[in-house]
Residue, then its C-alpha position, 0 to 999 in steps of 0.5 A: m682315685t683310679l683303681p687298677d685292673s687287678t685280681n679282684e675282677f674277672k670276666l664271665e664265660e659265655a657272655p653275649e658278644d652283642l649289645i648287653s641291655a641289662v644285668n641284674f643280680g638275684p634278689s637275695s644272693s650274689q651267686f646268680l646274675l641275669a643278663s639280656s642282649w640284642d643277640c635275642t638271648v637272656r642268660l643266667f650266670d652262676v657267678s660263684n662258679n663262672t658258668k652259664r647255667i641257663q639261656y632262653n631266646h626271644d624272637a627279637p633283641v631283648l631290651d630288659c630283664c628282671f628277676q621275680d624271685q629265685l625261680y622266675a625271670w621276666s624279659g621284654d623285647l624289641s618286637g613288644q613281647l613279654m616273656t617269663f621263664d621258670f628256672n626249674g621248668y623242664e622246658h628250657q624255653g621262655k613262655k610268651v605272656g603278652s605284648h605291647d604295640a611297640a618295643i618293651k624298653c623296661v621290665e621291673y618286678c614290684p613284690d609289694i603288689h605282686a606285679v611285673i611292670t613294663g614300659s614301652w615305646d607305644q607310650t604305655v605302662k602295663l601292670w601284669d599281676i603274676r597270678a593272672p598275667e593274661t589281662p594286664n592293666t594299661y596306663r597311657v603316658p605322654d611319650k615313649v618310655y625310656t627308663m623306669a624305677i621302682c621306689g617303694e610304692k612309687l613308680i618313676v617313669g622317664t619318657a621322651g621329651r625329658r618328662i618324668l612321671v611319678y605314680d603311686l602303684r596303688a592308684m595308677n589312674y592319675v600321675e602324682q607328680l609330672r616333672e621335667s628333667s632338670l637336665k637339658y638333653q635326652t634322658r638315658c636312665i633313672r634309678a631310685f635311692p634305696n632309702k626311697q628319698g629320691y632318684v638319680v637321672s642321667s642324660i646323653e650329655g654327660r650329666v647326672a641329676v640328684e632329685y628328691l621326691d618330696p615336693s616341698p620347697e625345702a626338699q627341692k632346694k637340695k636337688y642338684a646336677f653335675k657333669c661327669h663322663r667327659i674326657k679332655e683331649s690334649s688339644g683342649v677339646e672336651l669330649i662329652y659322653p652319654v651316661n648310660c646306666i646307674a646302679f645303687h649300693n643298697g647299704y650305703n645309698t651311693f651309686a655307680t654310673g657307666g658311660s660311653d667313655g668306658q668308665v665307671n664312677v662311684w658317687d656319694g650323692f648326698n655329700k656331692k663327692r666322687l668316691c672312685q673311678f675304675h679302670r677304663y673298659p674296652t668300650h661303652i658301659s651299657a649296664l651295671a648292677f650291684s649285688p644285694d649285699g654290695s660286695l660285687i658289681a657287674v659291669a657290662s661293656s658293649f658297643i652301643y652304636d652311639f659313636d663310630q668305632k672301627d671293629p668294636p670289641p665283643g661285649s663282656i660282663s666283668i664281675k668286680t669285688v668292691t670294698d668299703q673304701e670304694t663305696k662307703p660315704k666318707 
């Protein structure tokens, strides 16, 4: 089922026009959305009123951002700087907390251990205790960090070389599981199932794999991969696009994928079905996020430089109301 571009969707005013690297709803509300961009900004939007509430700047393109809670945001940039921002602070600028030796690709907050976790191209993961962030714990990984996901007390790290590492956040000194991605090409995104049973990984070659954390043979038999974000031209040639981003619906354990074909698909991973496809967006889908209650999805459409495109359209963030018909397992 392809869904038309209808009245249940609107674009945010004052969205970044450059590449949008991440979008995140607040942890407990659909009202606020955080977005980071290659234009060196992090912006807080009030979705209910379609206004930009706050903006703070980095000195370099921002590659990821996250909420700590309703009061604080964290973000990491291409130069390796980690910043935090107090929404209620008097100074409307971020505070530099620390750095990596290369770009910070991923920033996640884990409430269970009161820590911000960063993954970098310098081949390290750092845990920053929010109560004393000046001295983070540093852990070396085998290659550049491309993507990260928190799954309860587990941390799943996807690196170059198609490696996937699973850590216990309470004992980061060793790797609990070292895996190789079941996809043959470079890893683009990993996100964890809200029910904590496993994760979904995507690649640059129009494929997605559903994986299970339980290492038992019975659980591993259930894992599978499938093709998506491919377009067959009238000539019969199939164009294959990177799957850039994944977002989970917290209530239903279904997930959306966004590709460089400008499409967003929603999947039921347990029953191996596509539930729906949205209308096509003007350019690549660079980031996705469901709201905590699953009623909204934020879709960032911005040019990723994977392909040549003459006069690519400016970036945009669309807020779409989604229904059970689109997101609930059949």
